[in-house]
All heavy atoms as TSV, in Angstrom:
chain	resi	resn	atom	element	x	y	z
A	1	PRO	N	N	-13.081	2.319	7.236
A	1	PRO	CA	C	-12.145	1.603	6.354
A	1	PRO	C	C	-10.727	1.637	6.853
A	1	PRO	O	O	-10.265	2.613	7.548
A	1	PRO	CB	C	-12.187	2.563	5.060
A	1	PRO	CG	C	-12.749	3.758	5.533
A	1	PRO	CD	C	-13.526	3.632	6.792
A	2	LEU	N	N	-10.006	0.588	6.562
A	2	LEU	CA	C	-8.654	0.431	7.012
A	2	LEU	C	C	-7.750	1.238	6.067
A	2	LEU	O	O	-7.885	1.204	4.930
A	2	LEU	CB	C	-8.268	-1.061	7.016
A	2	LEU	CG	C	-6.836	-1.417	7.392
A	2	LEU	CD1	C	-6.653	-1.082	8.923
A	2	LEU	CD2	C	-6.548	-2.889	7.203
A	3	HIS	N	N	-6.819	1.875	6.596
A	3	HIS	CA	C	-5.780	2.628	5.824
A	3	HIS	C	C	-4.447	2.178	6.263
A	3	HIS	O	O	-4.292	1.777	7.424
A	3	HIS	CB	C	-5.997	4.179	5.968
A	3	HIS	CG	C	-5.737	4.722	7.301
A	3	HIS	ND1	N	-6.736	4.621	8.308
A	3	HIS	CD2	C	-4.737	5.207	7.913
A	3	HIS	CE1	C	-6.272	5.152	9.434
A	3	HIS	NE2	N	-5.010	5.488	9.152
A	4	SER	N	N	-3.441	2.355	5.379
A	4	SER	CA	C	-2.093	1.997	5.724
A	4	SER	C	C	-1.505	3.151	6.606
A	4	SER	O	O	-1.957	4.223	6.585
A	4	SER	CB	C	-1.299	1.724	4.517
A	4	SER	OG	O	-1.239	2.890	3.684
A	5	GLY	N	N	-0.462	2.753	7.346
A	5	GLY	CA	C	0.273	3.723	8.159
A	5	GLY	C	C	1.333	4.360	7.459
A	5	GLY	O	O	1.313	4.913	6.347
A	6	THR	N	N	2.530	4.217	7.963
A	6	THR	CA	C	3.750	4.838	7.354
A	6	THR	C	C	4.357	3.938	6.248
A	6	THR	O	O	4.542	2.798	6.433
A	6	THR	CB	C	4.791	5.071	8.523
A	6	THR	OG1	O	4.192	5.864	9.534
A	6	THR	CG2	C	6.041	5.813	8.042
A	7	ASN	N	N	4.720	4.606	5.224
A	7	ASN	CA	C	5.383	3.968	3.994
A	7	ASN	C	C	6.741	4.306	3.878
A	7	ASN	O	O	7.126	5.373	4.100
A	7	ASN	CB	C	4.663	4.206	2.744
A	7	ASN	CG	C	3.161	3.908	2.719
A	7	ASN	OD1	O	2.852	2.758	3.192
A	7	ASN	ND2	N	2.249	4.778	2.323
A	8	LEU	N	N	7.543	3.375	3.277
A	8	LEU	CA	C	8.965	3.673	2.924
A	8	LEU	C	C	8.962	3.148	1.435
A	8	LEU	O	O	8.818	1.993	1.199
A	8	LEU	CB	C	9.908	2.964	3.844
A	8	LEU	CG	C	11.339	3.087	3.588
A	8	LEU	CD1	C	11.861	4.537	3.785
A	8	LEU	CD2	C	12.248	2.233	4.561
A	9	SER	N	N	9.436	3.991	0.528
A	9	SER	CA	C	9.445	3.685	-0.829
A	9	SER	C	C	10.776	4.010	-1.433
A	9	SER	O	O	11.431	5.062	-1.029
A	9	SER	CB	C	8.431	4.332	-1.657
A	9	SER	OG	O	7.158	3.965	-1.130
A	10	ILE	N	N	11.310	3.274	-2.471
A	10	ILE	CA	C	12.424	3.561	-3.283
A	10	ILE	C	C	12.134	3.053	-4.687
A	10	ILE	O	O	11.497	2.088	-4.872
A	10	ILE	CB	C	13.688	2.878	-2.638
A	10	ILE	CG1	C	15.049	3.490	-3.293
A	10	ILE	CG2	C	13.654	1.492	-2.667
A	10	ILE	CD1	C	16.233	3.161	-2.598
A	11	GLY	N	N	12.834	3.798	-5.619
A	11	GLY	CA	C	12.607	3.331	-7.050
A	11	GLY	C	C	13.778	3.811	-7.862
A	11	GLY	O	O	14.600	4.697	-7.442
A	12	ALA	N	N	13.905	3.187	-9.118
A	12	ALA	CA	C	15.054	3.529	-9.923
A	12	ALA	C	C	14.635	3.146	-11.321
A	12	ALA	O	O	13.705	2.459	-11.587
A	12	ALA	CB	C	16.273	2.725	-9.601
A	13	SER	N	N	15.346	3.785	-12.254
A	13	SER	CA	C	15.144	3.469	-13.718
A	13	SER	C	C	16.407	3.325	-14.355
A	13	SER	O	O	17.425	4.062	-14.118
A	13	SER	CB	C	14.332	4.723	-14.350
A	13	SER	OG	O	13.925	4.468	-15.565
A	14	TRP	N	N	16.474	2.283	-15.274
A	14	TRP	CA	C	17.720	1.997	-15.960
A	14	TRP	C	C	17.473	2.111	-17.427
A	14	TRP	O	O	16.600	1.459	-17.964
A	14	TRP	CB	C	18.219	0.634	-15.582
A	14	TRP	CG	C	18.600	0.390	-14.175
A	14	TRP	CD1	C	19.885	0.713	-13.644
A	14	TRP	CD2	C	17.820	-0.008	-13.192
A	14	TRP	NE1	N	19.837	0.434	-12.328
A	14	TRP	CE2	C	18.559	0.032	-12.039
A	14	TRP	CE3	C	16.500	-0.440	-13.036
A	14	TRP	CZ2	C	18.111	-0.351	-10.709
A	14	TRP	CZ3	C	15.992	-0.761	-11.855
A	14	TRP	CH2	C	16.769	-0.741	-10.709
A	15	LEU	N	N	18.363	2.893	-18.228
A	15	LEU	CA	C	18.306	3.031	-19.642
A	15	LEU	C	C	18.839	1.673	-20.235
A	15	LEU	O	O	20.010	1.465	-20.063
A	15	LEU	CB	C	18.985	4.294	-20.040
A	15	LEU	CG	C	18.889	4.519	-21.552
A	15	LEU	CD1	C	17.419	4.832	-21.864
A	15	LEU	CD2	C	19.762	5.834	-21.877
A	16	LEU	N	N	18.019	0.887	-20.887
A	16	LEU	CA	C	18.471	-0.343	-21.571
A	16	LEU	C	C	18.922	-0.144	-23.087
A	16	LEU	O	O	19.804	-0.833	-23.525
A	16	LEU	CB	C	17.290	-1.338	-21.546
A	16	LEU	CG	C	16.805	-1.715	-20.235
A	16	LEU	CD1	C	15.673	-2.731	-20.415
A	16	LEU	CD2	C	17.881	-2.278	-19.340
A	17	ALA	N	N	18.258	0.893	-23.761
A	17	ALA	CA	C	18.650	1.219	-25.178
A	17	ALA	C	C	18.257	2.721	-25.255
A	17	ALA	O	O	17.807	3.306	-24.319
A	17	ALA	CB	C	17.900	0.327	-26.053
A	18	GLY	N	N	18.405	3.283	-26.452
A	18	GLY	CA	C	18.192	4.695	-26.608
A	18	GLY	C	C	16.732	5.089	-26.197
A	18	GLY	O	O	16.493	6.254	-25.746
A	19	ASN	N	N	15.750	4.197	-26.405
A	19	ASN	CA	C	14.413	4.586	-26.095
A	19	ASN	C	C	13.640	3.634	-25.287
A	19	ASN	O	O	12.483	3.649	-25.089
A	19	ASN	CB	C	13.598	4.727	-27.398
A	19	ASN	CG	C	13.546	3.406	-28.217
A	19	ASN	OD1	O	14.265	2.513	-27.931
A	19	ASN	ND2	N	12.772	3.369	-29.195
A	20	LEU	N	N	14.338	2.659	-24.558
A	20	LEU	CA	C	13.782	1.673	-23.729
A	20	LEU	C	C	14.442	1.742	-22.325
A	20	LEU	O	O	15.693	1.699	-22.137
A	20	LEU	CB	C	14.005	0.283	-24.301
A	20	LEU	CG	C	13.416	-0.952	-23.539
A	20	LEU	CD1	C	11.912	-0.747	-23.545
A	20	LEU	CD2	C	13.849	-2.238	-24.174
A	21	SER	N	N	13.590	1.754	-21.288
A	21	SER	CA	C	14.127	1.735	-19.939
A	21	SER	C	C	13.340	0.742	-19.078
A	21	SER	O	O	12.139	0.447	-19.301
A	21	SER	CB	C	14.117	3.149	-19.277
A	21	SER	OG	O	12.821	3.609	-19.159
A	22	LEU	N	N	14.039	0.224	-18.071
A	22	LEU	CA	C	13.480	-0.694	-17.067
A	22	LEU	C	C	13.277	0.157	-15.759
A	22	LEU	O	O	14.166	0.800	-15.240
A	22	LEU	CB	C	14.371	-1.890	-16.817
A	22	LEU	CG	C	13.930	-2.666	-15.620
A	22	LEU	CD1	C	12.694	-3.438	-16.063
A	22	LEU	CD2	C	15.063	-3.746	-15.331
A	23	ASP	N	N	12.069	0.176	-15.211
A	23	ASP	CA	C	11.677	0.849	-14.036
A	23	ASP	C	C	11.342	-0.075	-12.950
A	23	ASP	O	O	10.658	-1.042	-13.163
A	23	ASP	CB	C	10.511	1.694	-14.286
A	23	ASP	CG	C	10.609	2.544	-15.617
A	23	ASP	OD1	O	11.681	3.324	-15.706
A	23	ASP	OD2	O	9.789	2.363	-16.471
A	24	ALA	N	N	11.767	0.161	-11.732
A	24	ALA	CA	C	11.521	-0.719	-10.508
A	24	ALA	C	C	11.291	0.171	-9.379
A	24	ALA	O	O	11.940	1.230	-9.239
A	24	ALA	CB	C	12.762	-1.636	-10.286
A	25	ALA	N	N	10.331	-0.357	-8.414
A	25	ALA	CA	C	10.003	0.373	-7.261
A	25	ALA	C	C	9.674	-0.653	-6.217
A	25	ALA	O	O	9.147	-1.626	-6.437
A	25	ALA	CB	C	8.802	1.409	-7.451
A	26	TYR	N	N	10.045	-0.293	-4.930
A	26	TYR	CA	C	9.699	-1.138	-3.821
A	26	TYR	C	C	9.062	-0.281	-2.762
A	26	TYR	O	O	9.498	0.801	-2.449
A	26	TYR	CB	C	11.019	-1.800	-3.241
A	26	TYR	CG	C	10.829	-2.504	-1.874
A	26	TYR	CD1	C	10.221	-3.670	-1.895
A	26	TYR	CD2	C	11.226	-1.893	-0.773
A	26	TYR	CE1	C	9.957	-4.356	-0.575
A	26	TYR	CE2	C	10.938	-2.420	0.463
A	26	TYR	CZ	C	10.355	-3.711	0.515
A	26	TYR	OH	O	10.125	-4.259	1.750
A	27	THR	N	N	8.070	-0.774	-2.090
A	27	THR	CA	C	7.309	-0.069	-1.002
A	27	THR	C	C	7.153	-1.039	0.115
A	27	THR	O	O	6.692	-2.186	0.032
A	27	THR	CB	C	6.029	0.560	-1.408
A	27	THR	OG1	O	6.201	1.452	-2.567
A	27	THR	CG2	C	5.269	1.174	-0.389
A	28	HIS	N	N	7.481	-0.559	1.270
A	28	HIS	CA	C	7.275	-1.244	2.554
A	28	HIS	C	C	6.287	-0.355	3.441
A	28	HIS	O	O	6.621	0.738	3.648
A	28	HIS	CB	C	8.548	-1.405	3.301
A	28	HIS	CG	C	8.389	-1.969	4.798
A	28	HIS	ND1	N	8.056	-3.265	4.984
A	28	HIS	CD2	C	8.382	-1.397	5.938
A	28	HIS	CE1	C	7.852	-3.458	6.332
A	28	HIS	NE2	N	8.027	-2.292	6.868
A	29	THR	N	N	5.192	-0.985	3.734
A	29	THR	CA	C	4.217	-0.261	4.571
A	29	THR	C	C	4.308	-1.013	6.023
A	29	THR	O	O	4.093	-2.178	6.098
A	29	THR	CB	C	2.721	-0.437	4.134
A	29	THR	OG1	O	2.664	0.192	2.821
A	29	THR	CG2	C	1.804	0.247	4.990
A	30	PHE	N	N	4.590	-0.214	7.048
A	30	PHE	CA	C	4.831	-0.727	8.350
A	30	PHE	C	C	3.439	-1.186	8.875
A	30	PHE	O	O	2.412	-0.598	8.504
A	30	PHE	CB	C	5.416	0.312	9.308
A	30	PHE	CG	C	6.796	0.724	8.846
A	30	PHE	CD1	C	7.061	1.798	8.027
A	30	PHE	CD2	C	7.796	-0.032	9.295
A	30	PHE	CE1	C	8.313	2.123	7.632
A	30	PHE	CE2	C	9.160	0.251	8.996
A	30	PHE	CZ	C	9.359	1.364	8.103
A	31	LYS	N	N	3.397	-2.269	9.637
A	31	LYS	CA	C	2.178	-2.822	10.109
A	31	LYS	C	C	1.451	-1.767	10.940
A	31	LYS	O	O	1.962	-1.044	11.722
A	31	LYS	CB	C	2.452	-4.043	10.989
A	31	LYS	CG	C	1.141	-4.791	11.372
A	31	LYS	CD	C	1.520	-6.079	12.116
A	31	LYS	CE	C	0.209	-6.771	12.396
A	31	LYS	NZ	N	0.533	-8.045	13.188
A	32	HIS	N	N	0.010	-1.728	10.693
A	32	HIS	CA	C	-0.756	-0.761	11.179
A	32	HIS	C	C	-2.118	-1.434	11.628
A	32	HIS	O	O	-2.666	-2.251	10.891
A	32	HIS	CB	C	-1.036	0.370	10.264
A	32	HIS	CG	C	-2.000	1.411	10.611
A	32	HIS	ND1	N	-1.761	2.372	11.698
A	32	HIS	CD2	C	-3.345	1.594	10.291
A	32	HIS	CE1	C	-2.838	3.070	11.819
A	32	HIS	NE2	N	-3.731	2.697	11.003
A	33	SER	N	N	-2.695	-1.133	12.743
A	33	SER	CA	C	-3.904	-1.730	13.176
A	33	SER	C	C	-4.944	-0.614	13.544
A	33	SER	O	O	-4.500	0.521	13.933
A	33	SER	CB	C	-3.805	-2.555	14.379
A	33	SER	OG	O	-2.934	-3.620	14.210
A	34	GLN	N	N	-6.215	-0.855	13.416
A	34	GLN	CA	C	-7.260	0.017	13.775
A	34	GLN	C	C	-8.330	-0.806	14.511
A	34	GLN	O	O	-8.629	-1.964	14.090
A	34	GLN	CB	C	-7.954	0.625	12.443
A	34	GLN	CG	C	-7.191	1.771	11.888
A	34	GLN	CD	C	-7.898	2.212	10.687
A	34	GLN	OE1	O	-7.506	1.990	9.521
A	34	GLN	NE2	N	-9.056	2.888	10.859
A	35	SER	N	N	-9.014	-0.175	15.476
A	35	SER	CA	C	-10.154	-0.719	16.112
A	35	SER	C	C	-11.197	0.212	16.230
A	35	SER	O	O	-11.048	1.498	16.324
A	35	SER	CB	C	-9.584	-1.121	17.574
A	35	SER	OG	O	-8.626	-2.058	17.546
A	36	SER	N	N	-12.520	-0.258	16.200
A	36	SER	CA	C	-13.641	0.424	16.426
A	36	SER	C	C	-14.856	-0.501	16.719
A	36	SER	O	O	-14.780	-1.721	16.436
A	36	SER	CB	C	-14.070	1.301	15.114
A	36	SER	OG	O	-14.460	0.351	14.105
A	37	PRO	N	N	-15.949	-0.043	17.293
A	37	PRO	CA	C	-17.181	-0.835	17.500
A	37	PRO	C	C	-17.793	-1.207	16.126
A	37	PRO	O	O	-17.444	-0.517	15.067
A	37	PRO	CB	C	-18.007	0.050	18.297
A	37	PRO	CG	C	-17.631	1.407	18.006
A	37	PRO	CD	C	-16.138	1.434	17.691
A	38	PHE	N	N	-18.553	-2.226	16.152
A	38	PHE	CA	C	-19.266	-2.639	15.002
A	38	PHE	C	C	-20.375	-1.630	14.769
A	38	PHE	O	O	-21.222	-1.294	15.621
A	38	PHE	CB	C	-19.930	-3.999	15.142
A	38	PHE	CG	C	-20.716	-4.549	13.958
A	38	PHE	CD1	C	-19.998	-4.945	12.827
A	38	PHE	CD2	C	-22.053	-4.426	13.946
A	38	PHE	CE1	C	-20.585	-5.394	11.641
A	38	PHE	CE2	C	-22.739	-4.953	12.799
A	38	PHE	CZ	C	-21.992	-5.418	11.722
A	39	LEU	N	N	-20.408	-0.995	13.486
A	39	LEU	CA	C	-21.421	0.079	13.253
A	39	LEU	C	C	-22.595	-0.540	12.507
A	39	LEU	O	O	-22.409	-1.277	11.535
A	39	LEU	CB	C	-20.742	1.232	12.495
A	39	LEU	CG	C	-19.557	1.880	13.153
A	39	LEU	CD1	C	-18.906	2.886	12.229
A	39	LEU	CD2	C	-19.994	2.523	14.482
A	40	THR	N	N	-23.786	-0.148	12.855
A	40	THR	CA	C	-24.987	-0.616	12.203
A	40	THR	C	C	-25.713	0.716	11.770
A	40	THR	O	O	-25.263	1.800	12.116
A	40	THR	CB	C	-25.923	-1.305	13.189
A	40	THR	OG1	O	-26.469	-0.337	14.168
A	40	THR	CG2	C	-25.194	-2.414	13.924
A	41	PRO	N	N	-26.857	0.629	10.997
A	41	PRO	CA	C	-27.526	1.808	10.560
A	41	PRO	C	C	-28.076	2.584	11.739
A	41	PRO	O	O	-28.381	3.765	11.664
A	41	PRO	CB	C	-28.679	1.270	9.653
A	41	PRO	CG	C	-28.125	-0.059	9.167
A	41	PRO	CD	C	-27.324	-0.612	10.274
A	42	LEU	N	N	-28.236	1.963	12.923
A	42	LEU	CA	C	-28.653	2.642	13.989
A	42	LEU	C	C	-27.532	3.085	14.971
A	42	LEU	O	O	-27.852	3.691	16.089
A	42	LEU	CB	C	-29.576	1.649	14.893
A	42	LEU	CG	C	-30.799	1.109	14.172
A	42	LEU	CD1	C	-31.551	0.073	14.990
A	42	LEU	CD2	C	-31.733	2.198	13.628
A	43	GLY	N	N	-26.310	2.958	14.569
A	43	GLY	CA	C	-25.236	3.446	15.399
A	43	GLY	C	C	-24.299	2.217	15.764
A	43	GLY	O	O	-24.507	1.168	15.339
A	44	ALA	N	N	-23.440	2.509	16.752
A	44	ALA	CA	C	-22.483	1.512	17.258
A	44	ALA	C	C	-23.200	0.482	18.080
A	44	ALA	O	O	-24.060	0.766	18.915
A	44	ALA	CB	C	-21.401	2.188	18.084
A	45	ALA	N	N	-22.871	-0.749	17.771
A	45	ALA	CA	C	-23.486	-1.884	18.523
A	45	ALA	C	C	-22.665	-1.902	19.909
A	45	ALA	O	O	-21.478	-2.078	19.952
A	45	ALA	CB	C	-23.325	-3.268	17.819
A	46	PRO	N	N	-23.525	-1.896	20.980
A	46	PRO	CA	C	-22.854	-1.989	22.376
A	46	PRO	C	C	-22.104	-3.209	22.541
A	46	PRO	O	O	-22.445	-4.330	22.187
A	46	PRO	CB	C	-24.034	-1.836	23.345
A	46	PRO	CG	C	-25.209	-1.408	22.527
A	46	PRO	CD	C	-24.985	-1.838	21.043
A	47	GLY	N	N	-20.886	-3.000	23.200
A	47	GLY	CA	C	-20.159	-4.171	23.614
A	47	GLY	C	C	-19.349	-4.838	22.400
A	47	GLY	O	O	-18.757	-5.983	22.692
A	48	THR	N	N	-19.251	-4.244	21.362
A	48	THR	CA	C	-18.541	-4.829	20.191
A	48	THR	C	C	-17.212	-4.003	19.894
A	48	THR	O	O	-17.078	-2.917	20.335
A	48	THR	CB	C	-19.325	-4.838	18.817
A	48	THR	OG1	O	-19.614	-3.462	18.544
A	48	THR	CG2	C	-20.650	-5.579	19.014
A	49	ASN	N	N	-16.290	-4.840	19.334
A	49	ASN	CA	C	-14.995	-4.208	18.976
A	49	ASN	C	C	-14.464	-5.003	17.843
A	49	ASN	O	O	-14.279	-6.197	17.875
A	49	ASN	CB	C	-13.996	-4.252	20.144
A	49	ASN	CG	C	-12.815	-3.527	19.840
A	49	ASN	OD1	O	-12.713	-2.471	19.051
A	49	ASN	ND2	N	-11.597	-4.044	20.277
A	50	LEU	N	N	-14.128	-4.261	16.726
A	50	LEU	CA	C	-13.530	-4.873	15.535
A	50	LEU	C	C	-12.088	-4.388	15.372
A	50	LEU	O	O	-11.822	-3.165	15.497
A	50	LEU	CB	C	-14.295	-4.620	14.306
A	50	LEU	CG	C	-15.788	-5.057	14.253
A	50	LEU	CD1	C	-16.408	-4.545	12.987
A	50	LEU	CD2	C	-15.761	-6.556	14.223
A	51	THR	N	N	-11.092	-5.260	15.189
A	51	THR	CA	C	-9.711	-4.778	14.928
A	51	THR	C	C	-9.254	-5.387	13.551
A	51	THR	O	O	-9.486	-6.595	13.267
A	51	THR	CB	C	-8.852	-5.282	16.119
A	51	THR	OG1	O	-9.357	-4.738	17.315
A	51	THR	CG2	C	-7.364	-4.874	15.839
A	52	THR	N	N	-8.669	-4.513	12.779
A	52	THR	CA	C	-8.124	-4.989	11.495
A	52	THR	C	C	-6.608	-4.410	11.431
A	52	THR	O	O	-6.218	-3.509	12.029
A	52	THR	CB	C	-8.818	-4.437	10.233
A	52	THR	OG1	O	-8.871	-2.994	10.420
A	52	THR	CG2	C	-10.226	-4.985	10.223
A	53	SER	N	N	-5.738	-5.254	10.795
A	53	SER	CA	C	-4.337	-4.891	10.655
A	53	SER	C	C	-3.908	-5.036	9.244
A	53	SER	O	O	-4.457	-5.851	8.404
A	53	SER	CB	C	-3.470	-5.925	11.549
A	53	SER	OG	O	-3.716	-5.789	12.856
A	54	ILE	N	N	-2.895	-4.333	8.853
A	54	ILE	CA	C	-2.344	-4.346	7.464
A	54	ILE	C	C	-0.867	-4.078	7.548
A	54	ILE	O	O	-0.405	-3.297	8.324
A	54	ILE	CB	C	-3.117	-3.343	6.517
A	54	ILE	CG1	C	-2.673	-3.567	5.073
A	54	ILE	CG2	C	-2.849	-1.922	6.968
A	54	ILE	CD1	C	-3.524	-2.757	4.007
A	55	GLY	N	N	-0.156	-4.764	6.665
A	55	GLY	CA	C	1.248	-4.561	6.432
A	55	GLY	C	C	1.511	-4.946	5.029
A	55	GLY	O	O	1.030	-6.016	4.556
A	56	VAL	N	N	2.274	-4.195	4.261
A	56	VAL	CA	C	2.457	-4.417	2.811
A	56	VAL	C	C	3.859	-4.418	2.475
A	56	VAL	O	O	4.673	-3.598	2.801
A	56	VAL	CB	C	1.674	-3.337	2.058
A	56	VAL	CG1	C	1.887	-3.557	0.513
A	56	VAL	CG2	C	0.211	-3.326	2.364
A	57	GLU	N	N	4.180	-5.343	1.553
A	57	GLU	CA	C	5.488	-5.433	0.808
A	57	GLU	C	C	5.045	-5.441	-0.659
A	57	GLU	O	O	4.394	-6.313	-1.103
A	57	GLU	CB	C	6.267	-6.638	1.154
A	57	GLU	CG	C	6.513	-6.887	2.540
A	57	GLU	CD	C	7.476	-5.805	3.178
A	57	GLU	OE1	O	8.262	-5.338	2.452
A	57	GLU	OE2	O	7.313	-5.634	4.384
A	58	MET	N	N	5.536	-4.446	-1.413
A	58	MET	CA	C	5.154	-4.384	-2.844
A	58	MET	C	C	6.422	-3.980	-3.753
A	58	MET	O	O	7.184	-3.188	-3.396
A	58	MET	CB	C	4.168	-3.154	-2.986
A	58	MET	CG	C	3.595	-2.996	-4.377
A	58	MET	SD	S	2.219	-1.808	-4.596
A	58	MET	CE	C	2.757	-0.422	-3.783
A	59	LEU	N	N	6.435	-4.748	-4.853
A	59	LEU	CA	C	7.488	-4.583	-5.814
A	59	LEU	C	C	6.869	-4.258	-7.144
A	59	LEU	O	O	5.948	-5.112	-7.518
A	59	LEU	CB	C	8.318	-5.775	-5.919
A	59	LEU	CG	C	9.480	-5.766	-6.970
A	59	LEU	CD1	C	10.522	-4.659	-6.609
A	59	LEU	CD2	C	10.323	-7.141	-6.982
A	60	SER	N	N	7.240	-3.240	-7.851
A	60	SER	CA	C	6.630	-2.951	-9.119
A	60	SER	C	C	7.782	-2.823	-10.210
A	60	SER	O	O	8.856	-2.377	-9.929
A	60	SER	CB	C	6.043	-1.536	-9.124
A	60	SER	OG	O	4.896	-1.471	-8.167
A	61	LEU	N	N	7.475	-3.481	-11.287
A	61	LEU	CA	C	8.460	-3.499	-12.453
A	61	LEU	C	C	7.792	-2.995	-13.644
A	61	LEU	O	O	6.517	-3.277	-13.802
A	61	LEU	CB	C	9.068	-4.880	-12.700
A	61	LEU	CG	C	9.920	-5.527	-11.594
A	61	LEU	CD1	C	10.138	-6.984	-11.966
A	61	LEU	CD2	C	11.100	-4.672	-11.313
A	62	GLY	N	N	8.416	-2.331	-14.587
A	62	GLY	CA	C	7.810	-1.745	-15.678
A	62	GLY	C	C	8.826	-1.470	-16.824
A	62	GLY	O	O	10.014	-1.314	-16.538
A	63	LEU	N	N	8.448	-1.472	-17.967
A	63	LEU	CA	C	9.204	-1.033	-19.173
A	63	LEU	C	C	8.628	0.242	-19.734
A	63	LEU	O	O	7.434	0.315	-19.874
A	63	LEU	CB	C	9.207	-2.079	-20.207
A	63	LEU	CG	C	10.054	-3.431	-19.855
A	63	LEU	CD1	C	9.770	-4.471	-21.007
A	63	LEU	CD2	C	11.517	-3.097	-19.734
A	64	THR	N	N	9.471	1.167	-20.071
A	64	THR	CA	C	8.959	2.436	-20.695
A	64	THR	C	C	9.691	2.495	-22.098
A	64	THR	O	O	10.981	2.296	-22.224
A	64	THR	CB	C	9.473	3.513	-19.880
A	64	THR	OG1	O	8.879	3.491	-18.653
A	64	THR	CG2	C	8.928	4.894	-20.557
A	65	TRP	N	N	8.850	2.662	-23.085
A	65	TRP	CA	C	9.353	2.706	-24.433
A	65	TRP	C	C	8.923	4.117	-25.036
A	65	TRP	O	O	7.768	4.375	-25.116
A	65	TRP	CB	C	8.823	1.641	-25.352
A	65	TRP	CG	C	9.298	1.629	-26.742
A	65	TRP	CD1	C	10.321	2.431	-27.244
A	65	TRP	CD2	C	8.849	0.856	-27.859
A	65	TRP	NE1	N	10.457	2.222	-28.586
A	65	TRP	CE2	C	9.575	1.250	-28.999
A	65	TRP	CE3	C	7.957	-0.162	-27.940
A	65	TRP	CZ2	C	9.453	0.573	-30.231
A	65	TRP	CZ3	C	7.768	-0.726	-29.235
A	65	TRP	CH2	C	8.410	-0.445	-30.315
A	66	LYS	N	N	9.846	5.004	-25.296
A	66	LYS	CA	C	9.524	6.266	-25.805
A	66	LYS	C	C	9.670	6.349	-27.298
A	66	LYS	O	O	10.519	5.758	-27.957
A	66	LYS	CB	C	10.574	7.352	-25.200
A	66	LYS	CG	C	10.529	7.451	-23.665
A	66	LYS	CD	C	11.513	8.481	-23.242
A	66	LYS	CE	C	11.472	8.523	-21.766
A	66	LYS	NZ	N	12.538	9.504	-21.141
A	67	LEU	N	N	8.580	6.856	-27.894
A	67	LEU	CA	C	8.551	6.950	-29.334
A	67	LEU	C	C	9.173	8.154	-29.902
A	67	LEU	O	O	9.314	9.123	-29.277
A	67	LEU	CB	C	7.032	6.928	-29.834
A	67	LEU	CG	C	6.210	5.720	-29.460
A	67	LEU	CD1	C	4.828	5.851	-29.816
A	67	LEU	CD2	C	6.841	4.542	-30.069
């Protein structure tokens, strides 16, 4: 399975009212690649190579309401 490499994240929360806040977060995942042979139930297939890459930019926004 492909997994991400190194991440860089930052987040903040702003109080909008006495019981309501706005939350924001940003994550940057640096590009990462993995390679392996093609795997079958009998093991690795000779002469094969699979490479996958991932890089992520993610922004999350939310509201928090405290009762």
